N, C-alpha and C positions, 0 to 999 in steps of 0.2 A: 512594534513601534506604536506608542500611544497616539491617538488622534482625537480631536475635539471638534464639535460642530458649533459654530459661532454665528450669532445673529447680529448683523450690522446694518442699521438703517433699512430694514425690510428685506435683506438678502441673507441667505444661509450659506456659510462657507465652511468647507472641511479643511482643518488645519492640522497637519501631522506634526509630531514633536519628536525629534531625533535624540534629544538629550533630556533625561528625566529631571535634571537639575534646573532646567529653564523655569522661569517664573510666570505667574499669572499676568504680570505686566507685559512680558514678552509675547504671550499668547494674544493679548488684546492688540498690541501694536502690529503683530504679524497679520492679524485678521483685518485691521484697518488697511495695511499695505496691500493685501490681496483685494480688498474692496475697491480701492482707488486705482488699481492697476489698469483696468480697462475703461476708466472714466475719462472722457475727453478733456475735462477741466481739472483733472487730478482730484476729483471729488470736492472741489472747492477749497482744498487745503494748499497752503504755500509749501508745506513740508510735512510729510507723515510724522517725522520725528518730533514736530512741535505740537501734534494733536494731544490733547489731554482727555482722559476718559476714565470711566469706572467699568468694572466687570462684575456682572452678577449672574447667579445661577438662573436658568430658566425654571427649574423646579424649586418653588418656594421663594424665588426672587431675592435670595440673600446676597448681599454685597460681599465680594472677595477682596482680600488684601493683595495688592499688586506685587508685593514683595515675597509672597508665599511661593514655595516651589510647587510646580504643577502636580508632582507625585503625591504631595501632601494635601493639596486643596481640592483636587478633582479626581474622579474615577475615569478610566479609559472610556472614550466616546461619550462623555457627559456633554450636555447642551448648555451653553452660556450665551449671554448677550453683552455686547459692548455698547455702553451708553456714552456717547461723545459729549463733551462739555458744550453746553449751549443748546443741546437737544433736550426735548422733554422726555421724561421716562416713557418708554414705548407704550402706547395705548393698546398694543396688540396682545398684551398679557393681562389676564384677570388676576388680581392679587390674592387669590385664595385657591386652595387646592380642593379636589373633590372630597366630599365628606366620607368618612368611614374607610379610608384607604391609606395604607402606609406607603409613602413614596420613597423607595430606595433607589439611589442613583445608579447603582450597577444593575440595570435591568437585564435579566437573562431570558432570551427568547426561547419558547418551547421548541423541542426538537421533533416531537411526535406529531402526527397528523390524524385528524378524523376525516374520513371520506364521506361527504354528504351526497345523498341521492334523492332527498325529498320524501323518503318513505320509511326510514328506519331510525331516525333520531330519537333518543330516549331523554327523559328528564334528567337523568344522571349525566348523560353526555353534555347536555346544554349547560348545566351548572359547571361542569369541568371546563367547558369552553369559556364560560364567563370568568372563571378564576385564572384564565390564561395558561392552562395546562397543555393546550393543543393548538396547532394551526389547522387550517381548513384546506381541503382540496376537493374537487368534484370527481365523482366516478365517471368512467367513460360513457356509461349509459345516460347519466344525467346530462353530460355535455351534448350528446346527440339529441336528446329531448329538447334542450334549450335551443339548439340550432334550428330544429324543425319548427318549433313554435315561432321563432323569429321570422322564418320564411313566410309564414302566414301574414304577419304584420307588414312585411316588405311588399307582399302581393296586394294587400289592401291599399297601401299608399300609392303603389304604381297604378292601380286601377281606379284610384280616387273614389273608393267606396266610402259611404258615410257610416262610420262606426263610432260609438260613444267613447270618448276619452282619447281617441286616436286622431280623428278628423273633426271632432266636435268639442265644445266647451264641456264644463263639468257641473254636476248638480242641476240647479235651475237653468243653467246655460246649455243643457244637453242638446237643445235643438239649434244651437248656434253653430253654423258650419265654419270651420277654420281653413283658410287658404293653405295650399301645400307648402308654400314658401315660409309659412309661419308655424309649422308643426313642431319644430324643435324649440322655438321660442315659447310655444304653448306649454311645453313640459317644464321648462325652467320657471316660467311664471307660476305654474301650479305649485312647484316646490316652495318658491319664495312666499307666495300668498298664504299657503297653508302652514307655514312655520310660525305659528301664533300661540304656542304653548306658554305657560308660565310656571313659576316655582323653581325649586332647586334642580340642578342637573342630575341626571342619573349618575350614581357612582360607577366607576369603570367596570366593575364586575357585571352590573346590570346592563350597561350600554353594550358590552361585549355580547351578552346573551341576546339582546335585541337584534344586533347586527348579524350574529350567527344564525339566528332563527329566520331572519328575512332571507338570508342566503339559502338556507335549506328549502324554504318555500319556493323561491325562484328556481331552484334546481329541479323542481318537479316538472317544469316545462309547460306550464299553463299560463304564464304571465306575459310572454312575448318580449322579454328582455333579450338583448343580444349576448352571445357568449363572451364577446370582447368586454362589454361593460360589466358583466357578472364577474369575470376574472379580475377586473380592476377593483371591484368591491371586495373580493377575497383578498387581494394584495393589501388593501387598507386594513382589513381585519388582522391579517397576519403580522402587520407592522404595529398592531395595537394603537392605531390612530383612531380616536373615539370622538365623534361629534358631540357638541353640547346639546343634550336632549332634555328639555324641561319635563318634570314628572307629571305635570297637570295639563289638561286640555283635551283629552279624548272623551267622547261620549260612547265609544265602542260600536259605532256604525255611522257612516260607512268606513268600517275599520278604525284603526287608531291613526287617523289622518295627521293630527298635529305632531305627535312625537315622531312618527315615521318621516314626516316632512323635515323636521329638524335633523334627523339622521341623514336623509338624502341631501340636505343643504350642506352639511359638512363634506359629503362625498364629492359635491361639485365645486368645492373649494371656497365656500362662503360660510359665514358665521364663525363660531369658535370651535376649536378641537383640542383634545388633550392626548398626550402620549406619555409613557413613563419617563422618556428621556427629555421631552421638551417642556412638560407642564402645559398650561393653557396658552394658546396663541391663536392667531387667525388661522383658519383651516388651510388656506392656501400655503402658508408658511410651513405648517406642520407637515403637510403632504410633501412639499418640496424638500424639506429637511430629511425626509426618509426616502428620497429618491422616487417619489410617486407624483403622478400628474392628476389634477382634478378630472373627474368624470365629465365627459361631454355627452349630454343626453340626446338620444335619438328619439324619434316619434314613439310614443306610448311608454317610454322608459321611466319618466317621472312618475306616472300613474302606477307602473309596475313596482316601483320602490316604496310607495306610500300607502297602498291600499291593502289592508289586511289586519288581522287581530294579533299581531306579534307583540305589541306592548302588553296587552292583557295576558297573553299566553306565556311570555318569557318571565314576567313577574310571578305568574301562577306556577310556573315550573319551579322557581326558587321556593315558593310557599309550600308546594307539595313535598319537596325534598327536606326542607326544614321541619315540616310537620311530621314526616315519617321518622326523623331522627328524635324529635322531642317526645313522640309517642312511645318509642322504645325506652327512652330515658325515664319517662314518667313511671313506668312499671318498676324500674330499679329503685327510684326515689320512694315510691309508695311502699315497696317491700321493706325498705330500710325503716321507714316510719312505723310500719306494723310491728317490726321487731322491737323498736324502742318503746312502743305503747303496749308491748307484751300481748299482741294479738294472737289469734289461733289460725292455723293453716287449714282447718276443716272446710272452710268455704271454698277452697280451691280444689277439692276432691274431683277426680276425673269424672265420676258418675254424675255429679251435679250438672256439669257442663255438657255432658253427652246427651242429656235429655232436653237441652235447649241449644242445639248445635249451630249457633252463629259462629262463623269462622273467626272473627276478631275476638269474641269472648273466649273461645277455646284456646287461641294463641296466648292471650294474656294470662289465663289461668295456668297454662303450661309454663310461662316465664316465671310466674310467682312460685310455682312448685320447684322450679330449678334454682331459685334464689334463696328460698326459705328452708327451714329445718327439715332434714330428711336423713335417711340412712347414709346417703352419699356425702351430704354436707350437714353434719350435726351442728346445732347451735346451743351453747351454754345458756344463753338468755332464754331460749324457748324451754329448755329443760328446767329452768328455775321456776317456771309457773305452769308446768305441765298438769299439775293436779289441783289447779285453782278452781274456784266455783263459778267462774265466768262461763256462761252458756254460749254467747255469741258476741260479735263485735259490732261497732257502729257501722252504718252504711258506707261511710267514707273509706272504711277498711275492707269490709266484707264484700261490697259490691264493685270493687275495682275491675274484675273481669267484665262485668256487664257495662260499666260506664266507660272504662278505657277501651273495651272491646268495640263498641260502636264507633268510637273515634277512629280506630284502626280500619274498620270497614268503610267509614266515610272517606278516609284518605285514599283507600284503594279505589273507591268509586270515582273520586275526583281525579286521581292520577290517570285512570283510563281515559277520561274525557280530555284531559290536558295532553296526553300522549297522542291521541287521535288528532288534536288540534295542531300539535307540533308538526305533523306530517300531512297537513291539509292545504290545498290550494284555496286561498281566501281573497283572490284578486277579483276585479270586475272591470271590463268584461273578461271572461275566461277564453283562452285560446286553445282550440282543439285541433291540433295538427292533423290528426287522423281524418278529420272531417273537412279540414281546410277552411274553418270558419271560426268566428268569435260568437259567444253567447253571453248576453247580460243576465246576471243572476244575483243572488243575495248571500254568497258565501262569506262576504266581508262582515256580516252581522255577528256581533260577539256574544249572543245570548247564551250559547253553550258554555264557554268558559266563565262568563259572568255569573250565571246561576250556580255553576259548580264551585266557584270560589266563595260565593256567599255562603254556600253550604259548608265549605271547608272551615270558614271562620267560626260558624256556629258550632260545628263539631269539635274543633280543636280547643275552642274556649273552655269546654267542659273540663279539660285536664287542669286548667288553672282554677276553675270554680271549686272542684273537689279537693285540689291541693291546698287551697286557702283554708278550707275547713279542717284539713288534717293539721295545718300549721296551728290553728286555734287549739286543737286537741293537745298538741305538743306543748304549747305555751301555758295552757290552763291547768293548774295543779290539781283541780278537782276532777279532771278527766285523765290526766297523765300519770299522777302519783310521782311527778318529778318537780323539782324546784320551779317556782313561778317564773315564767319567761326564760326558763333554762339558764338561770344564773345563780351561783351559790350565795352571793351576798345581795339578795334582793333589797331594793331601796337605795343602797349605796350605788348599785349598778342596775340598769333597767333591762339588760339582756336583749331578748328578741321582741320586746314590746312594740317598738316602732317598725321593726322589720316586718312584723305581722300587719301593721297598719299599711305599709307600702304594698304588701300583697293584696290587701283588701281594696286599696285604691286602684291597682292595676286591673283587678277582676271587675270592679265597677265600671271602669273605662271600657273594658272589653264588651260589657253588656250593651253599651251604646254603639260601639263599633260593629256589633253583630247584627244590627238592623240591615236587612238586605238592600244593597244599592240597586240591584236589578229589578226591584219592584217599581222603580221610577223610570219615566221616559219623558223626554221633552222633544217636541218637534223642532227640527233644524233645517237649514238650507231652504228657506221659503216653502216649508211643508213638503219638499221633495223627499227628505229623509225624516219621515213622520213617526218613526218608532225606532228607539235606540236602546242599547243594552246597559249603559253606564258601567261597563265592565272594567274600565280603568280604575275606578274607585273601588270596585269589588276586589281587584287584585291588590291595590295598595293597602287597603284596610285589612285584608287577610294577612298580609305581612306584618302589619302592626299588631294584630291580635296574636299572631304566633310569637312575635318578639316578647310580648307581655307574658305569654304562657311560659316561655323560656325563663324569664326573670322570676316568676312566681315559683316555678319548680326549683330554681337555684336557691331561693330562700328556704324552701322546704328541705332541700338537701343539706344546707348548712345547719338548719335547726335539728334535723334528725341526727347528724353527726355530733352536734352539741349534746343531744339527749343521751347518746351512747356513753359519753364521758361519765354520766352519773350512774351508769350500770356497771362500770368497771369494778372488779377485774374480769367480769363475765365477758365472753366473746360471742359474736354472732357467727353466721356461716362464713365459710372461706370466701365465696363470691362477694358477700356484703362487706367483709373486712377489707377486701381489695378496694372497694368503692370508698370506704372510710379512709384508707391509707392514701388514696389518690387525692381526696379532698384535703387531708392534713398535710400533703406535700406542698400545698400552696396557701392554705389557711390554717393558722395555728389555733389551738384550743384557747378560748378566752374564758377565764373563770368568772 
């Protein structure tokens, strides 16, 4: 039996529908009837039958026709709002959806789980959690560690010990002692005051990653959060209820305070929140609509939720995984370009790379040998110029193993740092249950991931820089022996002329973005936090650089496939023909 979740004047109501032929208007009236049922004044209405209303989707806010059958207008368990005549359109909803996500109304919750223990999360795992492929649960060992850690906090409160962030203020107010009867208020005030970020909200995938990573860090058992609260946070993640987290505002020490505070703000039922079923609404309403209650913070728990490097690291995790993918794809694209430009495979000889045994260089050379002309995969194009008088190719072709190789090694280096950070305790103070004490330290400082992600941007950018030069060679008839700009009727058509300009523009923009953000530091919190990492910007601009690299290589791929058309009927190797066929399955040949 279909059922719908309906928002009426601040309340969420579940309305089952026994007859598929019932209309949207029936749903709205039934929701109003249920709303007024327990109201002492009948909700202020003389008769429910006289109430006039509109019904709109929570997702996208589109108005529905009251005459439409429910089975046509809505999916099972879709969320809608009833707007009663005379009421203002609910301010609880933001009239725009998250950027970069397709909101399908029939959301399917994942069935599989990832068990988090705080020690074994991988970059691939976190990206999959971000995509909504898995729910989360804790391992039994993690649950025990969390409980033991909380016992230390409870003991501190009972004994009225002075400990930073538990019985004192924060930052410059670290010497201000807080009365026991205000310790919970202290944590709520912390979350509210620190929710001061700006900019667009994180897209759902990135917010899921941020929330999942914070759960993993808390599961290590060094933050002092209670198991009850942590389980509540996990339930919020599993329901895909995602707080409004602005992307800007962290200096990367003391942790990512602003974005993590916005994350915590949603968990306590304040601010905005999004789910695939509800769209944007007040966090309290979204939680209630999914059968969840706002988190009630205990002493130390606000600080436990907001102090750490999870914004930098979660974005860095996405950057590493995307960089790994585009680095492999860059080898394929470059190999295809080499074929079109009638390059030689001699530069990829095993012995050349054995005497300079960088791992990345050797791997790239191996991939080129696997893609290009060989006894196993012969190429008619390569055979057509086997006995030409060209001695060697341009650096952009010949030196791909060396240039692409160091990018691969850079990614591996950065991935190692990010993976360590994924499974690190970055709170302050740290709770050591085995010693029964807390210790103030600096694990919240984001210098490690900040430096690594600056390096990642510099390294991966080179894939676009060398790709743009190869695009130039493809488009320039004096270098390619192909029609100018890869078009048969030059002049009448401009071919890839401006596509190359776009690639050049992206590469130029990347050069500015590759300036390291972590070389900067500005003292904050009245000089209490007098050195910071600026890792948030390092992570965000690394993603922008990688996006540009993806776009430049896509242009090169299209240009290389266009170039092959002018070499027909000759065929390249079987692997590269498959690449060509894949491109042509979505992009036709333009003469």
